[in-house]
C-alpha positions as CSV (number, residue, x, y, z in Angstrom):
1,M,13.6,-115.9,17.6
2,E,16.6,-114.0,16.3
3,E,14.4,-110.9,15.8
4,L,13.2,-111.0,19.4
5,Q,16.8,-111.4,20.7
6,Q,17.7,-108.3,18.6
7,K,14.9,-106.3,20.2
8,F,16.0,-107.4,23.6
9,Y,19.6,-106.5,23.0
10,N,18.5,-103.0,21.9
11,K,16.5,-102.6,25.1
12,Y,19.4,-103.9,27.2
13,A,21.7,-101.4,25.7
14,V,19.7,-98.4,26.6
15,I,18.2,-99.4,30.0
16,Q,19.9,-97.2,32.7
17,L,20.9,-98.3,36.2
18,D,21.2,-94.9,37.7
19,L,17.6,-94.9,39.2
20,V,16.7,-98.3,40.4
21,R,13.8,-98.7,42.7
22,N,14.3,-100.5,46.1
23,Y,11.3,-102.7,45.2
24,I,13.8,-104.7,43.1
25,N,15.2,-106.0,46.4
26,E,11.8,-107.0,47.7
27,I,11.4,-109.7,45.1
28,D,12.9,-113.1,45.7
29,W,14.4,-113.7,42.4
30,T,15.5,-117.3,43.3
31,N,12.0,-118.5,42.7
32,R,11.4,-120.5,39.5
33,L,8.3,-118.6,38.5
34,I,7.6,-115.0,39.5
35,G,4.7,-112.7,38.5
36,I,4.7,-109.0,38.9
37,K,1.5,-107.2,38.4
38,G,0.5,-103.6,38.6
39,S,-1.0,-100.7,36.8
40,R,0.2,-99.4,33.5
41,G,2.9,-96.8,33.7
42,I,4.4,-97.7,37.1
43,G,7.6,-99.2,35.8
44,K,7.2,-103.0,35.6
45,T,9.1,-103.2,32.4
46,T,11.9,-101.1,33.5
47,L,12.3,-103.0,36.7
48,I,12.6,-106.3,35.0
49,L,15.0,-105.0,32.4
50,Q,17.1,-103.5,35.2
51,Y,17.2,-106.8,37.0
52,I,18.4,-108.5,33.9
53,K,21.2,-105.9,33.3
54,Q,22.3,-106.1,36.9
55,Q,22.5,-110.0,36.9
56,Y,23.2,-111.1,33.3
57,K,25.4,-110.4,30.3
58,P,23.5,-110.2,27.0
59,T,24.1,-113.8,26.1
60,K,21.9,-116.8,25.0
61,E,21.2,-117.5,28.7
62,V,18.7,-114.6,29.1
63,L,15.8,-113.3,27.0
64,Y,13.3,-110.5,27.4
65,I,10.0,-110.6,25.3
66,S,6.8,-108.8,25.2
67,L,3.6,-110.8,24.3
68,D,2.2,-107.8,22.4
69,D,4.9,-108.4,19.8
70,L,3.6,-109.3,16.3
71,Y,5.8,-112.3,16.5
72,F,3.2,-114.0,18.7
73,T,0.5,-113.7,16.0
74,E,2.1,-116.6,14.2
75,H,4.2,-118.3,17.0
76,T,3.3,-119.7,20.5
77,L,4.9,-118.6,23.7
78,Y,5.6,-122.3,24.6
79,N,7.5,-123.0,21.4
80,L,9.6,-119.9,21.8
81,A,10.4,-120.9,25.4
82,D,11.2,-124.4,24.3
83,T,13.7,-123.3,21.6
84,F,15.3,-120.8,24.0
85,Y,15.7,-123.5,26.7
86,K,17.2,-126.0,24.3
87,K,19.7,-123.4,23.2
88,G,21.0,-122.9,26.9
89,G,18.4,-120.4,28.2
90,V,18.2,-120.1,32.0
91,F,16.1,-116.9,32.5
92,L,13.0,-115.8,30.5
93,A,11.3,-112.5,31.2
94,I,7.8,-112.3,29.7
95,D,6.2,-108.9,29.6
96,E,2.5,-108.0,29.1
97,V,1.2,-111.5,29.5
98,H,-2.4,-110.3,29.6
99,R,-2.1,-109.5,25.8
100,Y,-1.7,-113.3,25.1
101,K,-4.8,-115.5,25.1
102,N,-3.4,-118.7,26.6
103,W,-0.7,-117.2,28.7
104,A,-1.6,-119.0,31.9
105,I,-1.8,-122.5,30.4
106,E,1.4,-122.1,28.4
107,I,3.5,-120.6,31.4
108,K,2.2,-123.6,33.4
109,N,3.5,-126.0,30.8
110,I,6.8,-124.1,30.5
111,Y,7.2,-124.4,34.3
112,D,6.4,-128.2,34.3
113,D,8.4,-129.1,31.3
114,M,11.5,-127.0,31.6
115,P,12.7,-127.5,35.2
116,N,15.9,-125.5,35.0
117,L,14.3,-122.5,33.4
118,K,13.5,-119.4,35.6
119,V,10.5,-117.4,34.4
120,A,9.4,-113.9,35.4
121,F,6.3,-112.4,34.0
122,T,4.5,-109.1,34.3
123,G,0.9,-108.3,33.7
124,S,-2.0,-105.9,34.4
125,S,-3.2,-105.1,37.9
126,L,-6.5,-106.7,36.6
127,L,-4.8,-110.1,36.4
128,H,-6.3,-112.6,38.8
129,I,-3.7,-115.4,39.1
130,Q,-6.0,-117.4,41.4
131,D,-8.6,-117.5,38.7
132,A,-6.2,-118.7,36.0
133,K,-7.4,-121.9,34.4
134,A,-3.9,-123.6,34.6
135,D,-3.9,-123.1,38.4
136,L,-0.7,-120.9,38.4
137,S,-1.4,-119.9,42.0
138,R,0.4,-123.0,43.3
139,R,3.4,-122.4,41.1
140,A,3.9,-118.7,40.8
141,V,5.0,-116.2,43.6
142,I,3.0,-113.1,42.8
143,Y,4.1,-109.5,43.6
144,T,2.0,-106.3,43.3
145,M,3.9,-103.3,42.4
146,Q,2.9,-99.8,43.1
147,G,3.9,-96.4,41.7
148,L,6.6,-94.2,43.3
149,S,6.3,-93.2,47.0
150,L,7.2,-89.7,47.9
151,R,10.5,-91.0,49.2
152,E,11.3,-92.6,46.0
153,F,10.3,-89.6,44.0
154,I,12.8,-87.5,46.0
155,Q,15.5,-89.9,45.4
156,F,14.7,-89.8,41.7
157,E,15.0,-86.0,41.8
158,T,18.2,-85.7,44.1
159,Q,20.0,-89.2,43.8
160,I,20.1,-89.0,47.6
161,E,19.4,-92.4,49.4
162,L,16.7,-91.8,51.9
163,P,15.4,-94.2,54.6
164,I,12.2,-96.2,54.8
165,F,10.2,-96.1,58.0
166,T,7.5,-98.4,59.4
167,L,4.2,-97.0,60.6
168,E,5.3,-97.9,64.1
169,E,8.5,-95.9,63.8
170,I,6.6,-92.9,62.4
171,L,4.1,-92.9,65.2
172,K,6.7,-93.3,68.0
173,N,9.5,-91.2,66.5
174,H,8.0,-88.8,64.0
175,I,9.6,-85.6,65.6
176,S,13.2,-86.9,65.4
177,I,12.6,-88.4,62.0
178,A,11.3,-85.1,60.7
179,I,14.2,-83.2,62.2
180,D,16.7,-85.5,60.6
181,L,15.0,-85.1,57.2
182,K,14.5,-81.3,57.4
183,K,17.7,-80.6,55.6
184,H,16.2,-82.2,52.4
185,K,13.5,-79.6,52.3
186,I,10.7,-82.0,51.7
187,L,7.7,-79.8,51.2
188,P,8.5,-78.3,47.7
189,Y,9.1,-81.9,46.5
190,F,5.8,-82.9,48.1
191,D,3.9,-80.5,46.1
192,D,5.5,-81.7,42.8
193,Y,4.9,-85.3,43.8
194,L,1.2,-84.8,44.3
195,D,1.0,-83.4,40.7
196,Y,3.2,-85.7,38.7
197,G,5.4,-87.9,40.9
198,Y,3.6,-91.3,41.2
199,Y,4.4,-92.6,37.8
200,P,8.1,-93.0,36.9
201,F,7.6,-91.9,33.3
202,Y,7.4,-88.3,34.4
203,K,11.2,-88.3,34.0
204,E,10.9,-88.7,30.3
205,N,9.2,-85.2,29.9
206,K,7.4,-83.4,32.7
207,T,5.6,-81.0,30.3
208,V,3.6,-83.7,28.6
209,F,3.2,-85.9,31.7
210,H,-0.5,-85.4,32.0
211,Q,-1.1,-86.0,28.3
212,K,0.7,-89.3,28.6
213,L,-1.3,-90.1,31.9
214,S,-4.5,-89.5,30.0
215,E,-3.4,-91.9,27.3
216,V,-2.6,-94.5,30.1
217,M,-6.0,-94.1,31.6
218,L,-7.7,-94.4,28.2
219,T,-5.8,-97.6,27.4
220,I,-6.8,-99.1,30.8
221,L,-10.4,-98.2,30.2
222,E,-10.7,-99.1,26.5
223,I,-8.4,-102.1,26.2
224,D,-7.5,-103.6,29.6
225,I,-10.9,-103.5,31.3
226,T,-12.8,-104.7,28.2
227,Q,-10.2,-107.5,27.9
228,F,-10.7,-108.8,31.4
229,A,-14.4,-108.1,31.9
230,D,-17.5,-108.8,29.8
231,I,-18.1,-105.2,28.9
232,K,-19.0,-103.8,25.5
233,T,-16.7,-101.2,24.2
234,S,-19.7,-98.9,23.8
235,N,-20.3,-99.1,27.6
236,I,-16.8,-97.7,28.4
237,I,-18.5,-94.3,28.4
238,Y,-20.2,-95.2,31.7
239,L,-16.8,-96.0,33.3
240,K,-15.5,-92.5,32.1
241,K,-18.7,-90.8,33.6
242,L,-18.0,-92.6,36.9
243,L,-14.5,-91.4,37.0
244,Q,-15.5,-87.8,36.3
245,I,-18.1,-87.8,39.1
246,I,-15.7,-89.3,41.6
247,S,-12.9,-86.9,40.5
248,H,-15.0,-83.8,41.5
249,S,-16.1,-85.2,44.8
250,V,-14.6,-84.3,48.2
251,P,-14.3,-87.4,48.7
252,F,-17.1,-89.3,47.1
253,K,-19.6,-91.0,49.5
254,P,-21.5,-93.2,47.1
255,N,-25.4,-93.2,47.1
256,M,-25.8,-96.0,44.6
257,N,-29.4,-95.2,43.6
258,A,-28.7,-91.5,43.0
259,L,-25.5,-92.5,41.1
260,S,-27.5,-95.0,39.0
261,Q,-30.0,-92.3,38.0
262,R,-27.1,-89.9,37.2
263,T,-25.2,-92.2,35.1
264,G,-27.9,-94.4,33.6
265,I,-26.3,-97.6,35.0
266,T,-28.2,-100.1,37.1
267,V,-27.1,-100.4,40.7
268,N,-25.7,-103.9,40.4
269,T,-23.8,-103.0,37.2
270,M,-22.6,-99.9,39.0
271,K,-21.1,-102.0,41.9
272,N,-19.3,-104.2,39.4
273,Y,-17.9,-101.2,37.5
274,I,-16.6,-99.6,40.7
275,K,-14.9,-102.9,41.6
276,L,-13.4,-103.1,38.1
277,L,-12.0,-99.5,38.4
278,H,-10.5,-100.5,41.7
279,D,-8.9,-103.6,40.4
280,A,-7.5,-101.6,37.5
281,E,-5.9,-99.3,40.2
282,L,-7.9,-96.2,39.1
283,L,-9.9,-96.1,42.3
284,Q,-9.4,-96.7,46.0
285,L,-12.3,-98.1,48.0
286,L,-12.7,-97.4,51.7
287,Y,-14.9,-99.7,53.7
288,V,-16.1,-99.8,57.3
289,P,-14.4,-102.4,59.5
290,N,-15.4,-106.0,58.9
291,K,-16.7,-105.3,55.4
292,S,-15.0,-107.3,52.6
293,L,-14.0,-105.8,49.3
294,N,-16.4,-107.3,46.7
295,S,-18.9,-106.3,44.2
296,L,-21.9,-106.6,46.6
297,N,-20.7,-104.3,49.4
298,K,-21.0,-100.6,49.1
299,P,-17.9,-98.7,50.0
300,E,-18.0,-96.0,52.6
301,K,-16.0,-93.7,50.4
302,I,-14.4,-93.7,47.0
303,Y,-11.1,-92.0,46.1
304,L,-9.1,-92.0,42.9
305,N,-6.0,-94.2,43.3
306,N,-3.5,-91.4,43.5
307,T,-3.2,-87.7,43.5
308,N,-1.7,-87.6,40.0
309,L,-4.9,-88.9,38.7
310,M,-6.8,-86.2,40.6
311,Y,-4.7,-83.4,39.0
312,N,-5.1,-85.1,35.7
313,Q,-8.9,-85.1,35.9
314,V,-9.7,-81.7,37.5
315,G,-6.4,-79.8,37.5
316,N,-6.1,-77.0,40.1
317,Q,-9.8,-77.4,41.0
318,A,-8.9,-80.5,42.9
319,N,-10.2,-80.3,46.4
320,I,-7.2,-80.0,48.8
321,G,-8.9,-82.1,51.5
322,N,-9.5,-84.9,49.0
323,I,-5.8,-84.6,47.9
324,R,-4.6,-85.0,51.4
325,E,-6.8,-88.0,52.1
326,T,-5.9,-89.7,48.8
327,F,-2.2,-89.3,49.4
328,F,-2.4,-90.8,52.9
329,L,-4.6,-93.8,51.7
330,N,-2.5,-94.5,48.7
331,Q,0.9,-94.4,50.6
332,V,-0.2,-96.2,53.8
333,S,-2.4,-98.9,52.2
334,K,0.6,-100.5,50.6
335,K,1.5,-102.2,53.8
336,H,-1.7,-101.8,56.0
337,K,-5.3,-102.4,55.7
338,I,-7.2,-99.2,56.1
339,N,-10.9,-98.7,57.0
340,A,-13.2,-95.8,57.4
341,S,-13.4,-94.4,60.9
342,K,-16.7,-93.4,62.4
343,E,-15.1,-90.6,64.5
344,A,-12.3,-89.5,62.0
345,D,-11.0,-90.2,58.6
346,F,-9.1,-93.4,58.8
347,L,-8.7,-96.5,61.0
348,I,-5.9,-99.0,60.9
349,A,-6.0,-102.3,62.6
350,N,-9.2,-101.4,64.3
351,T,-7.1,-99.5,66.9
352,I,-5.2,-96.5,65.4
353,T,-7.2,-93.5,64.3
354,F,-6.2,-90.8,61.9
355,E,-7.7,-87.4,61.2
356,I,-6.3,-85.7,58.1
357,G,-6.2,-81.9,57.7
358,G,-4.4,-78.7,57.1
359,K,-2.1,-76.6,59.2
360,S,-5.1,-75.2,61.3
361,K,-6.6,-78.7,62.0
362,T,-7.2,-79.2,65.8
363,R,-7.3,-82.3,68.0
364,K,-11.0,-81.6,68.7
365,Q,-12.3,-84.5,66.6
366,I,-10.1,-87.1,68.3
367,K,-9.7,-85.6,71.8
368,D,-11.6,-88.5,73.4
369,L,-10.0,-91.3,71.5
370,E,-7.0,-93.4,72.5
371,N,-4.2,-94.1,70.0
372,A,-5.4,-91.3,67.7
373,Y,-3.4,-88.8,65.6
374,V,-3.9,-85.6,63.6
375,V,-2.1,-85.7,60.3
376,K,-1.3,-82.2,59.1
377,D,-0.4,-80.9,55.7
378,T,2.1,-77.9,55.1
379,I,4.0,-78.5,58.4
380,E,7.6,-79.7,58.5
381,I,7.7,-81.0,62.0
382,G,4.9,-82.2,64.2
383,S,4.5,-82.5,68.0
384,D,2.9,-85.1,70.4
385,N,0.2,-86.8,68.4
386,I,0.4,-84.4,65.5
387,I,2.4,-85.7,62.5
388,P,3.3,-84.2,59.2
389,L,1.3,-85.7,56.2
390,W,4.5,-85.9,54.0
391,L,6.1,-88.3,56.4
392,F,3.7,-91.1,55.5
393,G,5.3,-91.0,52.0
394,F,8.4,-92.6,53.4
395,M,6.8,-96.1,54.2
396,Y,8.2,-97.8,51.1
């Protein structure tokens, strides 16, 4: 245990508090058992270490551990927690729980047997708490963490605190909001964000960002997905093929039979693979209203999860229309369910229609629709029902 404490103290010493995401305040840390899940590379480890440094001195009361540590090849999580608790521990942070076979059962036992210990754990976005054998769903409060919003990226670049706006505020007040934000010269930051701003690790070294992102994607495909799904490692090539096909689309409207022939995957297996890639936060799936997200329903459109993945896969050949729609869907879907629209691009709450386009996009497609908006790229300020695309990056 002493070795784990030393590793934690080393991390505690170097973790910075200059750039702390607002998401840290969305978590109710008073709960006894908290789970934070999300894709690799979005900053879960940094967030939990920052919380510890904000709230605790480096004493025996707090401990951070990662379950991919070699320590756990010979020791159990429960015994470690029991020793920590008996020595006065009050807060235990457990990282990478998906790397430990019996994580759910042992965390459930820790929760039941150590009533004065608070536990926060992080795990892959593929983690289905409701399916955990130990029934953690009744005990744990689960949060899903996303990558940086455009707003957060600009704050990381400038150290300027910027406001968050609801969808309702944007629709009602977008002109005055855009005028107030104009002094920050958003558009140059917007272009950079689309390329490399979603994953916080871009701060480490921008020149090798896409190399690191490729490694993150490879780890998700070859380790995370095979760990959570019954897929042979040799079949990962099919997942890579799927990503490549979708990456070059504008956006991708799936024809399952044609896709099956093109990839050599059966239709049913194809649907399961697409659902897995979605759960791993490599894809976004867009359905028509009243269709549920499951492995049996065919999505209307398929996008990569975020624009950084697009640039990583196809570079400057990425289709600009696809980039715009991917950005809008990625940023707005954090707080709103989005469906495909029959008349335009997107539909929210079955009542609000959005058509996404460039500077020359007209209202023609939505002119007969009520509560409909044109969302334009490359403009700083809109008018009437025309809203700048970048503004939807200020919703979290």
